[in-house]
FILUM-241134 format. One record per residue (C-alpha): residue number from 1; x, y, z; residue in one letter. Coordinates in nm, 4 decimals. Layout:
// FILUM-241134
rec num:NUM, east:X, north:Y, up:Z, residu:A
...
This chain:
// FILUM-241134
rec num:1, east:-1.5923, north:0.9835, up:1.6006, residu:M
rec num:2, east:-1.5576, north:1.0905, up:1.2399, residu:A
rec num:3, east:-1.3948, north:0.8691, up:0.9800, residu:L
rec num:4, east:-1.1882, north:1.0597, up:0.7260, residu:V
rec num:5, east:-1.0217, north:0.9439, up:0.4065, residu:A
rec num:6, east:-0.6442, north:0.9366, up:0.4400, residu:I
rec num:7, east:-0.5457, north:0.7557, up:0.1206, residu:G
rec num:8, east:-0.6182, north:0.4806, up:-0.1266, residu:R
rec num:9, east:-0.4738, north:0.1328, up:-0.1759, residu:V
rec num:10, east:-0.2919, north:0.1669, up:-0.5081, residu:V
rec num:11, east:-0.1014, north:-0.1622, up:-0.5324, residu:R
rec num:12, east:0.0328, north:-0.4672, up:-0.3565, residu:A
rec num:13, east:0.3887, north:-0.4373, up:-0.2221, residu:V
rec num:14, east:0.6046, north:-0.7495, up:-0.2140, residu:G
rec num:15, east:0.4842, north:-1.1027, up:-0.1442, residu:L
rec num:16, east:0.3931, north:-1.0901, up:0.2270, residu:K
rec num:17, east:0.0611, north:-0.9040, up:0.2052, residu:G
rec num:18, east:0.1703, north:-0.5417, up:0.2281, residu:F
rec num:19, east:-0.0541, north:-0.2912, up:0.0509, residu:V
rec num:20, east:0.0764, north:0.0313, up:-0.0998, residu:G
rec num:21, east:-0.1277, north:0.3297, up:0.0200, residu:V
rec num:22, east:-0.0999, north:0.6535, up:-0.1773, residu:G
rec num:23, east:-0.2272, north:1.0007, up:-0.0933, residu:G
rec num:24, east:-0.1199, north:1.0014, up:0.2689, residu:T
rec num:25, east:0.1599, north:1.1300, up:0.4861, residu:D
rec num:26, east:0.2917, north:0.9960, up:0.8155, residu:G
rec num:27, east:-0.0496, north:0.9513, up:0.9776, residu:G
rec num:28, east:-0.0511, north:0.5798, up:0.8988, residu:L
rec num:29, east:0.2541, north:0.5206, up:1.1179, residu:A
rec num:30, east:0.0568, north:0.6366, up:1.4240, residu:R
rec num:31, east:-0.2570, north:0.4315, up:1.3669, residu:L
rec num:32, east:-0.3514, north:0.1045, up:1.5315, residu:G
rec num:33, east:-0.6356, north:0.0383, up:1.2882, residu:Q
rec num:34, east:-0.7912, north:0.1624, up:0.9671, residu:V
rec num:35, east:-1.1161, north:0.1105, up:0.7825, residu:V
rec num:36, east:-1.1074, north:0.0071, up:0.4164, residu:L
rec num:37, east:-1.4049, north:0.1108, up:0.2055, residu:E
rec num:38, east:-1.4849, north:-0.0334, up:-0.1332, residu:R
rec num:39, east:-1.8152, north:-0.0357, up:-0.3224, residu:A
rec num:40, east:-1.9928, north:0.0949, up:-0.0116, residu:G
rec num:41, east:-1.8723, north:-0.1901, up:0.2128, residu:A
rec num:42, east:-1.6439, north:-0.1131, up:0.5074, residu:R
rec num:43, east:-1.3950, north:-0.3392, up:0.6801, residu:R
rec num:44, east:-1.1992, north:-0.2474, up:0.9967, residu:R
rec num:45, east:-0.8439, north:-0.3896, up:1.0077, residu:L
rec num:46, east:-0.5574, north:-0.3716, up:1.2569, residu:V
rec num:47, east:-0.2364, north:-0.2074, up:1.1275, residu:V
rec num:48, east:0.0575, north:-0.4373, up:1.2050, residu:L
rec num:49, east:0.3247, north:-0.2287, up:1.0323, residu:E
rec num:50, east:0.3424, north:0.0918, up:0.8280, residu:A
rec num:51, east:0.6534, north:0.2358, up:0.6646, residu:R
rec num:52, east:0.7293, north:0.4740, up:0.3789, residu:P
rec num:53, east:0.8333, north:0.3039, up:0.0563, residu:Q
rec num:54, east:0.8986, north:0.5368, up:-0.2336, residu:G
rec num:55, east:0.5866, north:0.7444, up:-0.3041, residu:K
rec num:56, east:0.3531, north:0.5144, up:-0.1087, residu:V
rec num:57, east:0.3232, north:0.3749, up:0.2425, residu:W
rec num:58, east:0.3729, north:-0.0010, up:0.2674, residu:A
rec num:59, east:0.1142, north:-0.1196, up:0.5198, residu:V
rec num:60, east:0.0695, north:-0.4673, up:0.6628, residu:L
rec num:61, east:-0.2845, north:-0.5338, up:0.7840, residu:L
rec num:62, east:-0.4009, north:-0.8155, up:1.0083, residu:E
rec num:63, east:-0.5547, north:-1.0965, up:0.8029, residu:G
rec num:64, east:-0.3814, north:-0.9932, up:0.4784, residu:I
rec num:65, east:-0.0959, north:-1.2413, up:0.4530, residu:S
rec num:66, east:-0.0015, north:-1.2683, up:0.0854, residu:D
rec num:67, east:0.0195, north:-1.0730, up:-0.2377, residu:R
rec num:68, east:-0.3079, north:-1.2129, up:-0.3731, residu:T
rec num:69, east:-0.5005, north:-1.0880, up:-0.0695, residu:A
rec num:70, east:-0.3276, north:-0.7484, up:-0.0948, residu:A
rec num:71, east:-0.4124, north:-0.7197, up:-0.4655, residu:E
rec num:72, east:-0.7769, north:-0.7763, up:-0.3741, residu:G
rec num:73, east:-0.7724, north:-0.4502, up:-0.1770, residu:L
rec num:74, east:-0.6444, north:-0.2287, up:-0.4608, residu:V
rec num:75, east:-0.8821, north:0.0605, up:-0.5139, residu:G
rec num:76, east:-1.0112, north:0.0648, up:-0.1555, residu:A
rec num:77, east:-1.0265, north:0.3989, up:0.0231, residu:T
rec num:78, east:-0.8351, north:0.4028, up:0.3531, residu:V
rec num:79, east:-1.0256, north:0.5721, up:0.6357, residu:L
rec num:80, east:-0.9208, north:0.6546, up:0.9908, residu:A
rec num:81, east:-1.0702, north:0.8181, up:1.2971, residu:E
rec num:82, east:-0.9749, north:1.1873, up:1.2619, residu:R
rec num:83, east:-0.8887, north:1.2303, up:1.6295, residu:D
rec num:84, east:-0.6403, north:0.9394, up:1.6120, residu:E
rec num:85, east:-0.4359, north:1.1114, up:1.3417, residu:L
rec num:86, east:-0.3084, north:1.3973, up:1.5561, residu:G
rec num:87, east:-0.1613, north:1.6975, up:1.3790, residu:E
rec num:88, east:-0.0145, north:1.6750, up:1.0309, residu:A
rec num:89, east:0.3580, north:1.7301, up:0.9895, residu:E
rec num:90, east:0.4844, north:2.0850, up:0.9320, residu:E
rec num:91, east:0.3919, north:2.1981, up:0.5816, residu:G
rec num:92, east:0.1478, north:1.9072, up:0.5355, residu:S
rec num:93, east:-0.2274, north:1.8856, up:0.5763, residu:H
rec num:94, east:-0.4815, north:1.6096, up:0.5999, residu:Y
rec num:95, east:-0.7187, north:1.6366, up:0.3063, residu:W
rec num:96, east:-1.0158, north:1.6019, up:0.5401, residu:A
rec num:97, east:-0.9093, north:1.9240, up:0.7156, residu:D
rec num:98, east:-0.9113, north:2.1165, up:0.3865, residu:L
rec num:99, east:-1.2425, north:2.0026, up:0.2401, residu:E
rec num:100, east:-1.5143, north:2.2614, up:0.2989, residu:G
rec num:101, east:-1.2737, north:2.5482, up:0.3692, residu:L
rec num:102, east:-1.3409, north:2.8784, up:0.1923, residu:P
rec num:103, east:-1.0739, north:2.9989, up:-0.0511, residu:V
rec num:104, east:-1.0029, north:3.3708, up:-0.0950, residu:V
rec num:105, east:-0.7406, north:3.5737, up:-0.2787, residu:T
rec num:106, east:-0.4901, north:3.7888, up:-0.0878, residu:V
rec num:107, east:-0.7121, north:4.0817, up:-0.1918, residu:G
rec num:108, east:-1.0072, north:3.9252, up:-0.0094, residu:G
rec num:109, east:-1.2022, north:3.8131, up:-0.3175, residu:E
rec num:110, east:-1.3979, north:3.4924, up:-0.2632, residu:A
rec num:111, east:-1.2859, north:3.2133, up:-0.4986, residu:V
rec num:112, east:-1.5078, north:2.9349, up:-0.3617, residu:G
rec num:113, east:-1.4987, north:2.6346, up:-0.1321, residu:T
rec num:114, east:-1.2697, north:2.3304, up:-0.1393, residu:V
rec num:115, east:-1.4881, north:2.0471, up:-0.2697, residu:T
rec num:116, east:-1.2187, north:1.7903, up:-0.3441, residu:G
rec num:117, east:-0.8505, north:1.7190, up:-0.3922, residu:L
rec num:118, east:-0.6362, north:1.5397, up:-0.6474, residu:Y
rec num:119, east:-0.3068, north:1.3692, up:-0.5793, residu:E
rec num:120, east:-0.0814, north:1.4234, up:-0.8789, residu:T
rec num:121, east:0.2354, north:1.2578, up:-0.7559, residu:G
rec num:122, east:0.3985, north:1.5994, up:-0.7300, residu:G
rec num:123, east:0.1890, north:1.8784, up:-0.5860, residu:V
rec num:124, east:-0.1628, north:1.8016, up:-0.4631, residu:D
rec num:125, east:-0.4382, north:2.0055, up:-0.6289, residu:V
rec num:126, east:-0.7391, north:2.1635, up:-0.4595, residu:L
rec num:127, east:-1.0732, north:2.1484, up:-0.6388, residu:V
rec num:128, east:-1.2438, north:2.4777, up:-0.5559, residu:V
rec num:129, east:-1.6068, north:2.5374, up:-0.6506, residu:T
rec num:130, east:-1.7499, north:2.8884, up:-0.6535, residu:G
rec num:131, east:-1.9814, north:3.1230, up:-0.8386, residu:E
rec num:132, east:-1.7594, north:3.1094, up:-1.1499, residu:R
rec num:133, east:-1.7483, north:2.7323, up:-1.1565, residu:G
rec num:134, east:-1.4661, north:2.4984, up:-1.0689, residu:E
rec num:135, east:-1.1002, north:2.6001, up:-1.0309, residu:A
rec num:136, east:-0.8032, north:2.3671, up:-0.9864, residu:L
rec num:137, east:-0.5460, north:2.5242, up:-0.7543, residu:I
rec num:138, east:-0.2151, north:2.3493, up:-0.6863, residu:P
rec num:139, east:-0.1016, north:2.3490, up:-0.3219, residu:L
rec num:140, east:0.1985, north:2.5573, up:-0.4238, residu:A
rec num:141, east:0.4000, north:2.8293, up:-0.2459, residu:P
rec num:142, east:0.1405, north:3.0942, up:-0.3388, residu:Y
rec num:143, east:-0.1242, north:2.9102, up:-0.1323, residu:V
rec num:144, east:-0.1477, north:2.9600, up:0.2448, residu:E
rec num:145, east:-0.3578, north:2.7194, up:0.4489, residu:V
rec num:146, east:-0.4746, north:2.8879, up:0.7702, residu:D
rec num:147, east:-0.6468, north:2.6229, up:0.9809, residu:L
rec num:148, east:-0.6795, north:2.8602, up:1.2784, residu:E
rec num:149, east:-0.8897, north:3.1013, up:1.0715, residu:K
rec num:150, east:-1.0462, north:2.8075, up:0.8807, residu:R
rec num:151, east:-0.9600, north:2.9414, up:0.5334, residu:R
rec num:152, east:-0.7170, north:2.9141, up:0.2450, residu:I
rec num:153, east:-0.5593, north:3.2257, up:0.0964, residu:V
rec num:154, east:-0.4190, north:3.2198, up:-0.2558, residu:V
rec num:155, east:-0.1983, north:3.4775, up:-0.4290, residu:D
rec num:156, east:-0.2700, north:3.3474, up:-0.7786, residu:P
rec num:157, east:-0.0200, north:3.3851, up:-1.0601, residu:P
rec num:158, east:-0.1504, north:3.5295, up:-1.3874, residu:D
rec num:159, east:-0.4032, north:3.3024, up:-1.5498, residu:G
rec num:160, east:-0.4644, north:3.0643, up:-1.2584, residu:L
rec num:161, east:-0.8140, north:3.1943, up:-1.1905, residu:L
rec num:162, east:-0.8839, north:3.3588, up:-1.5239, residu:G
rec num:163, east:-0.7462, north:3.6988, up:-1.6225, residu:G
rec num:164, east:-0.4323, north:3.9003, up:-1.5365, residu:P
rec num:165, east:-0.3347, north:3.8896, up:-1.1707, residu:G
rec num:166, east:-0.5334, north:3.5705, up:-1.1383, residu:G
rec num:167, east:-0.8693, north:3.7465, up:-1.1104, residu:V
rec num:168, east:-1.1359, north:3.7068, up:-1.3739, residu:E
rec num:169, east:-1.2818, north:4.0146, up:-1.5287, residu:G
rec num:170, east:-1.6551, north:4.0938, up:-1.5416, residu:P
């Protein structure tokens, strides 16, 4: 089974040991356990409770019983078994499903491959690496993720990928 990154512990929440996990959608609510990774070390923990709280998920993990313990987990990457996540909610995607996908324009021009993602607090941004270097493409309305065809199609506004119409010149 493949472990995939579903978020990062960004802060402690409250006094009872909840951690705030950013960069994730509702997948945490369906999980019975997660793996925390920090400095190459992994630790599997049971999820006792997970609920949305503002822009993060407040998650209570077995063995983490106070704020000090929760603060010690800040910066850890949260991993889960991909097959336990199920399908993402309508209009949402798990980052792990996007990494490695080819990106093309609506005209069929290859842009590159998704090599990373950034969470900005608003719209997540794809890092796309291709022959022309790296492009940052917001997951905005002009981007269509087609998981059935295993590709991402972008109708870039002027200047997104270089020149007019979003396509770089020679």
